[in-house]
Each structure stands twice: as structure tokens, then as C-alpha cells.
VOPAGU-2260 file (C-alpha; in pm, 1 decimal, decimal comma):
REM VOPAGU-2260
SITE   aa  ch    i         X         Y         Z
SITE  GLN   A    0     -26,2      16,3      -9,6
SITE  VAL   A    1     153,3     356,3     -87,0
SITE  GLN   A    2     217,4     583,7     117,0
SITE  LEU   A    3     167,5     967,0     248,6
SITE  VAL   A    4     349,0    1209,1     408,6
SITE  GLU   A    5     132,9    1567,1     415,6
SITE  SER   A    6     309,7    1820,7     437,5
SITE  GLY   A    7     278,1    2229,2     507,3
SITE  GLY   A    8     -32,1    2325,7     697,7
SITE  GLY   A    9      38,8    2545,5     969,1
SITE  LEU   A   10    -171,7    2896,2    1148,2
SITE  VAL   A   11    -276,1    3204,9     871,5
SITE  GLN   A   12    -481,2    3523,6     871,8
SITE  ALA   A   13    -742,8    3542,2     726,0
SITE  GLY   A   14    -683,8    3623,9     272,6
SITE  GLY   A   15    -350,5    3451,5     294,8
SITE  SER   A   16    -205,8    3142,9     113,0
SITE  LEU   A   17       1,7    2814,4     227,9
SITE  ARG   A   18      61,9    2536,6      13,4
SITE  LEU   A   19      46,7    2183,1      79,8
SITE  SER   A   20     263,1    1876,5      13,0
SITE  CYS   A   21     199,6    1529,6     -31,4
SITE  ALA   A   22     514,4    1263,3     -81,4
SITE  ALA   A   23     448,4     980,1    -234,2
SITE  SER   A   24     589,8     601,3    -191,0
SITE  GLU   A   25     544,9     474,6    -513,3
SITE  SER   A   26     648,4     629,5    -802,8
SITE  ALA   A   27     322,9     880,4    -905,0
SITE  PHE   A   28     327,6     754,5   -1311,0
SITE  ARG   A   29     148,0     425,6   -1105,8
SITE  ILE   A   30    -160,9     679,7    -887,5
SITE  ASN   A   31    -407,8     743,5   -1189,7
SITE  VAL   A   32    -590,4     985,5    -924,2
SITE  MET   A   33    -465,2    1232,7    -701,9
SITE  GLY   A   34    -683,1    1468,8    -420,6
SITE  TRP   A   35    -714,9    1661,5    -128,8
SITE  TYR   A   36    -972,1    1624,0     156,6
SITE  ARG   A   37   -1032,9    1811,0     443,7
SITE  GLN   A   38   -1248,7    1709,2     737,0
SITE  ALA   A   39   -1342,7    1988,7     957,9
SITE  PRO   A   40   -1377,7    1941,9    1369,4
SITE  GLY   A   41   -1774,0    1855,3    1391,5
SITE  LYS   A   42   -1801,0    1811,7     985,6
SITE  GLN   A   43   -1747,1    1482,6     735,3
SITE  ARG   A   44   -1499,2    1527,3     545,1
SITE  GLU   A   45   -1463,9    1663,6     247,5
SITE  LEU   A   46   -1364,9    1632,0     -84,6
SITE  VAL   A   47   -1107,4    1915,8    -204,1
SITE  ALA   A   48    -992,9    1844,4    -568,0
SITE  THR   A   49    -837,4    1671,0    -810,5
SITE  ILE   A   50    -597,8    1577,8   -1017,7
SITE  SER   A   51    -535,4    1265,8   -1264,7
SITE  THR   A   52    -235,4    1186,8   -1444,9
SITE  GLY   A   53    -396,2    1403,0   -1719,9
SITE  GLY   A   54    -339,2    1636,7   -1560,9
SITE  ARG   A   55    -738,5    1653,2   -1531,3
SITE  THR   A   56    -916,9    1880,4   -1246,1
SITE  ASN   A   57   -1168,6    1881,0    -983,8
SITE  TYR   A   58   -1294,6    2061,6    -705,5
SITE  ALA   A   59   -1550,9    2122,9    -461,0
SITE  PHE   A   60   -1705,3    2442,9    -565,4
SITE  SER   A   61   -1648,0    2651,8    -211,2
SITE  VAL   A   62   -1229,8    2607,7    -285,9
SITE  LYS   A   63   -1298,9    2695,6    -692,4
SITE  GLY   A   64   -1134,5    2990,1    -798,5
SITE  ARG   A   65    -912,4    3046,5    -493,3
SITE  PHE   A   66    -715,8    2666,2    -456,2
SITE  THR   A   67    -463,1    2518,9    -730,1
SITE  ILE   A   68    -452,9    2132,6    -699,6
SITE  SER   A   69     -62,8    2049,0    -935,5
SITE  ARG   A   70     132,5    1680,9    -926,6
SITE  ASP   A   71     418,8    1672,5   -1017,8
SITE  ASN   A   72     537,3    1316,0   -1138,2
SITE  ALA   A   73     863,5    1325,9   -1099,0
SITE  LYS   A   74     869,8    1353,5    -746,8
SITE  ASN   A   75     588,1    1172,1    -691,2
SITE  THR   A   76     415,0    1421,5    -507,0
SITE  VAL   A   77      95,1    1605,3    -539,0
SITE  TYR   A   78      32,3    1978,5    -383,9
SITE  LEU   A   79    -292,7    2233,7    -266,3
SITE  GLN   A   80    -241,6    2554,9    -369,6
SITE  MET   A   81    -502,7    2763,9    -109,9
SITE  ASN   A   82    -432,3    3162,9    -132,8
SITE  SER   A   83    -766,0    3362,4     -18,1
SITE  LEU   A   84    -844,7    3152,4     252,3
SITE  ARG   A   85   -1105,7    3177,0     545,4
SITE  PRO   A   86   -1188,7    3090,2     815,8
SITE  GLU   A   87   -1423,2    2824,8     702,2
SITE  ASP   A   88   -1121,7    2661,7     492,3
SITE  THR   A   89   -1029,3    2544,0     915,2
SITE  ALA   A   90    -939,9    2196,4     868,6
SITE  VAL   A   91    -701,1    1869,3     860,7
SITE  TYR   A   92    -622,5    1795,1     549,8
SITE  TYR   A   93    -562,8    1524,3     403,3
SITE  CYS   A   94    -430,7    1373,4      67,6
SITE  ALA   A   95    -556,1    1095,9     -98,4
SITE  THR   A   96    -521,8     875,0    -410,0
SITE  ASP   A   97    -710,7     582,4    -541,5
SITE  ARG   A   98    -601,2     229,2    -481,1
SITE  SER   A   99    -704,0     -50,4    -657,3
SITE  GLY   A  100    -913,4     132,5    -956,6
SITE  ILE   A  101   -1077,6     292,8    -638,2
SITE  PHE   A  102   -1090,3     660,1    -517,1
SITE  PRO   A  103   -1001,2     728,0    -210,5
SITE  GLY   A  104    -810,1     405,7    -127,8
SITE  SER   A  105    -508,3     548,6      82,5
SITE  TRP   A  106    -473,6     810,5     313,4
SITE  GLY   A  107    -183,1     996,7     426,0
SITE  GLN   A  108    -171,3    1130,9     817,6
SITE  GLY   A  109    -333,3    1442,8     790,0
SITE  THR   A  110    -267,3    1808,1     824,8
SITE  GLN   A  111    -383,2    2140,5     991,6
SITE  VAL   A  112    -421,6    2467,6     842,5
SITE  THR   A  113    -620,3    2612,9    1035,0
SITE  VAL   A  114    -731,0    3073,7     877,2
SITE  SER   A  115    -775,7    3292,0    1169,5
SITE  SER   A  116    -981,1    3626,5    1214,9
């Protein structure tokens, strides 16, 4: 099973930016879909963004125009650039990939993002 390690979370003021990274333990060329979920306290985990091997992206409506997902297959890494952050973006952000053709199938341990007002 692929191991996923996130980094880049932290505390930022509203309007600020953060970039999350997620490094996979196996070649990203073998991974079709990579993406990010988030879970705020007391809420269900929700999909934030996905990107396919070919670069096709998909975003939640709440982050469209503010967040950008990208991947570097040579580095086995997926990124989430988050701009114009809002307090409601506060959550634990999880990296996910497909496994045996099912997405999500593998998860990272999560990284906390806190946006202060």
C-alpha cells in the first residue's frame, strides 16, 4: 500500500496563502488520481480537489478560484496551493490516492490548517 506524507499546514491569517505537499512512497506514474480532502471539527470529510495522471482537475465549489491542485510525477508529489484563505477553510487536510482503481483508496495522516479571522 502506498504511503502518503503531507506537509505544509499551519496557522495563517484570513486572506493569506499556504501550500500543502503530499509525497507518495511509490511512483506517481502508477497512481491515476491524487487529491485532497478536508475535515473540520464536527463535520464530515469532504473532497477539496482531485487531479488525474493526465492533469484533469476537479474542485469543490467552495474552493474553486482560490485553490489550485497540481502534481509532479517525477517527484511523486501532489500539491495544493491555497490562496485567499478563509476561517471556514480551517480543517485537517488529507491527501488521498486511488488504490486498485478505487478513489479514495489510500490516505495520508493529515495536516492541520488553521485560518484566523
